[in-house]
C-alpha positions as CSV (number, residue, x, y, z in Angstrom):
1,X,9.8,-30.2,-27.8
2,X,13.6,-30.1,-27.7
3,X,15.1,-31.4,-30.9
4,X,12.0,-30.6,-33.0
5,X,12.4,-28.8,-36.2
6,X,11.0,-25.3,-36.7
7,X,7.9,-26.5,-38.5
8,X,7.0,-29.0,-35.8
9,X,7.5,-26.3,-33.1
10,X,5.3,-23.9,-35.0
11,X,2.6,-26.5,-35.2
12,X,3.0,-27.3,-31.5
13,X,2.5,-23.7,-30.5
14,X,-0.4,-23.2,-32.9
15,X,-2.2,-26.1,-31.3
16,X,-1.2,-25.1,-27.7
17,X,-2.6,-21.6,-28.0
18,X,-5.5,-22.3,-30.4
19,X,-4.2,-20.0,-33.1
20,X,-6.4,-21.5,-35.8
21,X,-9.3,-19.7,-34.0
22,X,-8.0,-16.3,-35.2
23,X,-5.5,-16.9,-38.0
24,X,-6.7,-17.9,-41.4
25,X,-4.9,-20.6,-43.4
26,X,-2.8,-18.0,-45.4
27,X,-1.6,-16.4,-42.2
28,X,-0.8,-19.7,-40.6
29,X,1.2,-20.8,-43.6
30,X,3.4,-17.7,-43.2
31,X,4.3,-18.1,-39.5
32,X,8.0,-18.0,-38.7
33,X,9.8,-19.1,-35.6
34,X,12.1,-16.7,-33.7
35,X,14.3,-17.3,-30.6
36,X,15.7,-14.4,-28.7
37,X,18.3,-14.6,-25.9
38,X,17.8,-12.7,-22.6
39,X,18.2,-8.9,-23.0
40,X,17.8,-9.0,-26.8
41,X,15.9,-6.0,-28.2
42,X,13.0,-7.2,-30.3
43,X,11.5,-3.8,-31.2
44,X,13.1,-0.4,-31.0
45,X,11.0,2.7,-30.5
46,X,10.4,4.7,-33.7
47,X,11.7,2.0,-36.0
48,X,9.6,0.6,-38.8
49,X,7.6,-2.5,-37.9
50,X,8.5,-5.6,-39.9
51,X,6.6,-8.3,-38.1
52,X,3.6,-9.0,-36.0
53,X,4.8,-11.3,-33.2
54,X,3.1,-13.8,-30.9
55,X,4.9,-14.5,-27.6
56,X,4.7,-18.2,-26.9
57,X,7.6,-18.8,-24.4
58,X,9.5,-16.5,-22.1
59,X,8.9,-12.9,-21.2
60,X,9.3,-9.4,-22.7
61,X,9.3,-5.9,-21.2
62,X,7.6,-3.1,-23.1
63,X,8.8,0.4,-22.3
64,X,9.4,3.8,-23.7
65,X,11.3,7.0,-22.7
66,X,9.7,10.2,-21.7
67,X,10.9,13.5,-23.0
68,X,12.9,14.0,-19.8
69,X,14.8,10.8,-20.5
70,X,13.1,8.7,-17.7
71,X,12.3,5.1,-18.6
72,X,8.6,4.2,-18.3
73,X,7.8,0.5,-18.2
74,X,4.4,-0.1,-19.8
75,X,4.1,-3.9,-19.3
76,X,5.8,-7.2,-18.7
77,X,4.2,-9.7,-21.1
78,X,4.1,-13.4,-20.8
79,X,2.5,-16.0,-23.2
80,X,0.2,-15.8,-24.8
81,X,0.1,-12.3,-26.2
82,X,0.5,-10.4,-29.5
83,X,3.4,-7.9,-29.8
84,X,3.1,-5.1,-32.3
85,X,-0.7,-5.3,-32.7
86,X,-1.2,-1.6,-32.1
87,X,0.9,-0.6,-35.1
88,X,0.5,-3.5,-37.5
89,X,-2.3,-2.4,-39.8
90,X,-1.0,1.2,-40.3
91,X,2.2,2.9,-41.3
92,X,2.8,3.9,-37.7
93,X,6.3,3.4,-36.4
94,X,6.9,1.2,-33.3
95,X,5.7,3.0,-30.2
96,X,7.8,1.2,-27.5
97,X,11.0,-0.7,-26.9
98,X,10.5,-4.4,-26.4
99,X,13.2,-6.4,-24.7
100,X,13.4,-10.1,-23.9
101,X,13.8,-10.4,-20.1
102,X,14.1,-14.2,-20.4
103,X,15.2,-16.5,-23.2
104,X,12.1,-16.1,-25.4
105,X,10.4,-17.9,-28.3
106,X,8.1,-15.9,-30.6
107,X,6.1,-16.7,-33.7
108,X,6.0,-14.0,-36.3
109,X,4.3,-13.0,-39.5
110,X,5.8,-10.4,-41.9
111,X,3.9,-7.1,-41.9
112,X,3.1,-7.2,-45.6
113,X,1.6,-10.7,-45.2
114,X,-0.5,-9.5,-42.3
115,X,-1.8,-6.6,-44.4
116,X,-2.5,-8.7,-47.4
117,X,-4.3,-11.7,-45.7
118,X,-5.5,-10.2,-42.4
119,X,-6.7,-6.7,-43.0
120,X,-10.2,-7.8,-44.1
121,X,-10.5,-10.9,-42.0
122,X,-13.2,-10.4,-39.3
123,X,-11.8,-13.2,-37.0
124,X,-8.3,-11.8,-37.1
125,X,-9.4,-8.2,-36.6
126,X,-11.6,-9.3,-33.6
127,X,-8.5,-10.9,-32.1
128,X,-6.5,-7.7,-32.5
129,X,-9.3,-5.7,-30.9
130,X,-9.4,-8.1,-27.9
131,X,-5.6,-7.9,-27.5
132,X,-5.7,-4.1,-27.6
133,X,-8.6,-4.0,-25.1
134,X,-6.8,-6.1,-22.6
135,X,-3.6,-4.0,-22.9
136,X,-5.5,-0.8,-22.6
137,X,-7.2,-2.1,-19.4
138,X,-3.8,-3.1,-17.9
139,X,-2.1,0.1,-18.8
140,X,-5.0,2.2,-17.3
141,X,-4.8,0.1,-14.1
142,X,-1.0,0.7,-14.0
143,X,-1.5,4.4,-14.4
144,X,-4.2,4.6,-11.7
145,X,-1.9,2.7,-9.3
146,X,0.8,5.3,-9.7
147,X,-1.0,7.5,-7.1
148,X,-0.7,4.8,-4.5
149,X,2.4,4.3,-2.2
150,X,5.0,2.0,-3.7
151,X,4.3,-0.8,-1.1
152,X,0.6,-0.9,-2.2
153,X,1.6,-0.9,-5.9
154,X,4.0,-3.8,-5.2
155,X,1.4,-5.7,-3.3
156,X,-1.1,-5.3,-6.2
157,X,1.6,-6.4,-8.7
158,X,2.6,-9.5,-6.6
159,X,-0.9,-10.7,-6.2
160,X,-1.6,-10.2,-10.0
161,X,1.3,-12.4,-11.1
162,X,0.9,-16.1,-11.9
163,X,2.6,-18.3,-9.4
164,X,5.3,-20.7,-10.6
165,X,4.4,-23.5,-8.1
166,X,2.0,-24.6,-5.4
167,X,4.1,-22.7,-2.8
168,X,3.1,-19.3,-4.2
169,X,6.5,-18.5,-5.8
170,X,6.4,-15.5,-8.1
171,X,9.1,-14.8,-10.7
172,X,10.0,-11.1,-10.8
173,X,12.0,-9.1,-13.3
174,X,15.4,-7.5,-12.5
175,X,15.1,-4.7,-9.8
176,X,15.7,-1.9,-12.3
177,X,12.9,-3.1,-14.5
178,X,10.6,-3.7,-11.5
179,X,11.4,-0.2,-10.1
180,X,10.5,1.4,-13.4
181,X,7.3,-0.6,-13.5
182,X,6.5,0.6,-10.0
183,X,7.4,4.2,-10.9
184,X,10.1,4.5,-8.3
185,X,13.9,4.1,-7.9
186,X,15.7,0.8,-7.4
187,X,17.0,2.2,-4.0
188,X,13.4,2.9,-2.8
189,X,12.2,-0.4,-4.2
190,X,14.9,-2.2,-2.1
191,X,13.6,-0.5,1.0
192,X,10.1,-1.5,0.3
193,X,11.1,-5.1,-0.4
194,X,13.2,-5.2,2.8
195,X,10.2,-4.0,4.8
196,X,8.0,-6.7,3.2
197,X,10.6,-9.4,4.0
198,X,11.0,-8.2,7.6
199,X,7.3,-8.2,8.2
200,X,6.8,-11.7,6.8
201,X,4.9,-10.9,3.6
202,X,7.4,-12.4,1.2
203,X,10.6,-14.5,1.2
204,X,14.1,-13.0,0.8
205,X,14.8,-15.0,-2.3
206,X,14.6,-12.4,-5.1
207,X,13.9,-12.7,-8.0
208,X,12.0,-16.0,-7.2
209,X,9.9,-14.6,-4.4
210,X,7.5,-16.7,-2.3
211,X,4.4,-15.1,-1.0
212,X,4.4,-16.1,2.7
213,X,1.2,-14.3,3.8
214,X,-1.3,-13.6,1.0
215,X,-3.8,-12.2,3.5
216,X,-1.4,-9.6,4.7
217,X,-0.6,-8.5,1.1
218,X,-4.4,-8.3,0.4
219,X,-4.9,-6.2,3.5
220,X,-2.0,-3.9,2.4
221,X,-3.4,-3.6,-1.1
222,X,-6.8,-2.7,0.2
């Protein structure tokens, strides 16, 4: 789609992700196209929310800071997912920091438009409920995994990621972000990664890591 104008790109993504199934005509007509470079901050915790976003290309990291100042990564999100769905139909301020971890393309609808045309639309509300349900499940799973050793957490994470090719290559975030997601330090994460490499679980090609022995990872996870 390189060289296409914004309207053509919006229509391309609407068709690609079946957005007509949950956005009515008024909401579709107010879609805007946004492009963010890597490490650009999309939402800042405690700011007012101005848009509901739909991630259509790239990747974002959702995180927040505990009272002790420690960073907690809540999720790494890839297409297709809504961003800001938790706060959008209320006056609630943004609950997490959202940062692009890759060059990212997003469709957005202004908050006042969402409230005007979507607040009483059953299809749209059902979509929001499904998005929130999926995120709640993933967050609960992440929290439950925090009681496991880091190598088991990492095995679960690796096996849950979509592979980039037929060779089982997985694209991982930077080590600081992955360490926060695993609930550990970058130093300890490096030790765990080195052990997995030495034992033949994964390749030594971070951040594009190839799973060399899926069965061994599954055995470690279990």
